N, C-alpha and C positions, 0 to 999 in steps of 0.2 A: 137619656140612654146613650146618646152619642158621646157626651162628655165622659160618662162612666166607661164606655168602650175604649175611648182614647186613653184614659188613665190606666186601664187594664193592659193595653198594648204597651204603653210606655213602661209600666212596672215590669212586665215580662221581659222587655228588652234590657232593662237595667239588671235584672236577675241573671239573664243569660250572659251579660257582659262580665258580671262578677264571677260567674261560674267558669268562664273561659280564661280568666287571668292566669298568668304564670305564678310559680311559687314565689318569685322575687316580689311581684306586685302584692301577693297575699301577705308577705312579710311586712311590706311597707304599710299596708292597711292595718295590720296588727299593731305596728309601732304607734300609729295614730290613736288607736283604741287604748293601748296601754298608757300612753302619755296623758290621754284624757282622764283615765282612772287616777293617775298620779296627781292630776291637777286639783283633786279634792284635798290634798295636803298643802296648805298655804306656803310652808317653808320650801317645799319641793318646787312649787310653781315659781317662786321667786328665784330659786337656784337655776331653773331651766330656761327662764326668760332672759331676753337681752335687756340690759340696763346700761345705757351709755356711760354712766358715772362709775360703774364697777366692771364693765366688760373690757374696757381699754386699760392700759397701764395707769397707775401702778398695781391695780388689783388683779388684772390678767385672768378674768373669768372667760377665757376664750372659748371654752366648750359650749357656752350659751349660744354662740353663733351657729352651732351645729344642732343643738337640741331645740332651740326656740321655734324653728319652722314647723316642727312636728307636734307642737304643744297647742292644744285647743282646750278652752274651758267651758264650752257649750256643746251639748250633744248634737244639736242641729248642724253646727259647723263640722263636727266629725263625720256626720252622715253625708254632708255635701262633699267633703274631702274624699271619703272612701268611694262614693259613687262616681265622682269625676275622675278619680285616679283609675278606676276600673275601666271607664269609658275611654280615657286617654290611652290606656295600655292597648285596648283593642285597635286603636287607630295608629299608634306609633310603634308598637313592638314588631309588626310585620316589616317595618323599615329599619328599625334599630333592634339590637339584641336586648335582652332583659338587663344585662350589665350596663349597657349604654344608657338605658332609661333610668336606672338607679343613679348613675353618675350625673345625669342631667338633673334629676330631682335634687341631689345633694348640692351640686354647684349652684343651681338657681336659688335654693333655699338659703345657703350660706351667704351668697353674694347679696341677696336682698336684705338679709339681716345686717350685714356689714354696712351697706349703703344707708339703710334707715338709721342706724346708730350714728353714722358719720354726719347725716343730715341734722340730727338733733344737736350734735356738737357744734356744727356750723351756725345753727340758730342761736346757740348759747353765746357765741362770741359777741354779736352785736347787742343782744337783748339782756344778757347777764342775769338770767333767771335760773336759779338752781333747779327749779322743777323740771326744766328741760333735760337735765343730766340724770334725773332719777325717775324717768318714765319707763316702766317695764312694758315690753311688747313682745308678742309672739303670734304664731299663726301660719297657716299653709297658703295664705293668699298669694304670696310671691310665686310659689310653685304653680298654683292654678293659672296665674297670668302667663307663666312660662309655657304651660300647655297650649294656651290659646295662640301664643306667638309661634310655637312649633307647628300648630295646625295650619296657620296662615302661610307658613313657608313650604310645607310639604303637600298640602292638599291640592293646590292648583295643577301640580305636575305629576301626581301619582294616584293610582287607584289603590287605596290603602287596604280595603277589605273586599271580599268577593262581591260580584255583581248582585247576588241574591240578597245581600245585606246593605245595599246602597241606601235604602230608605232609612235604615238605622244610622248609617253614616251621616246623612243630612240632618236628621233629627238630633243626633248627638252634638253637632256643631251649634245648632240653634240653642239647645238646652245649656251647653257649656257657656256660650256667650252671655245668655241672659242671667244665669246664676252667678257668673263671675262679676257682671256689672252690678248686680244687687249686693253681692258680698263686698265688693270694693267700696260701694257707697256706704254701707253699714260700717266698714272699718274706718273710713275717713271721718264719718260723722262721730263715731265713738271716740276716735283719737282727738279730734278738735274739741269735743265736749269735755274730755278729760283734761286737756291742756288749759282750756278756759277756766274750768273749775279750780284747778290747782293754782293758776295765775291769780284768780280772784282771792283765794285764801291767802296767798303770799302777800298780796297788796293789803288785805285787811289786817294782817299781822304787822 
C-alpha cells in the first residue's frame, strides 16, 4: 500500500507539472512526439540523425545538428524526455523566461551534437575505421544533462518554486538525477556495443 501510495503521489506531481507548463514547453514536447512519429520512416530517421561522414563538408547536412537532439526512436525515451522537460520547466522558468529556456535547449542540443560528431572524427584519425564516420546518433540526452547542470547552478542560491511545493522540488531533483544516470548508461552501452559490432564486421570483411 505504501509503495502504491508513493507511486500515486509521484504520478499526480508529474501530471501537475505537465499541466502547469507554458505554451513554449508544450510545443517543445510536441516536437519530441512528432519526431518520434517520423522515426518510423527509416529514410527520415537517417536524414534527421547526425552522421559524422555526411554532416560535415563536403555533404553539409548541417540541419542534422539541430534535428538530431529532438529525435528519439523508442517511446520510453520520449516519455522520459517529456516528463523531465516538464519538470525542468517548473524549476527553471521562474528564473528564466520561456524564450530563454528554449534558447538553452537549442544551444545545448546543437553543441552536444557538434561535439559528439567531432569526437568520432578525432577517433577516426588514429584508428582509420570507416565505421566511425558513418555512425548515426540522435537523442535528447545532451539536453537532459544540461538540465541537471542548470539545477546544480541555480538551486543552492534560489528558491525556485513556492514553499508549499518544496517537497516536489526535492523529489524532482532526485528523480531527474537517477533517470539521467540510467539514460546515460544505456546510451553509452548502446553506442559501445554498436561500435564493437561494426568494427568486428569490418575486420571480418
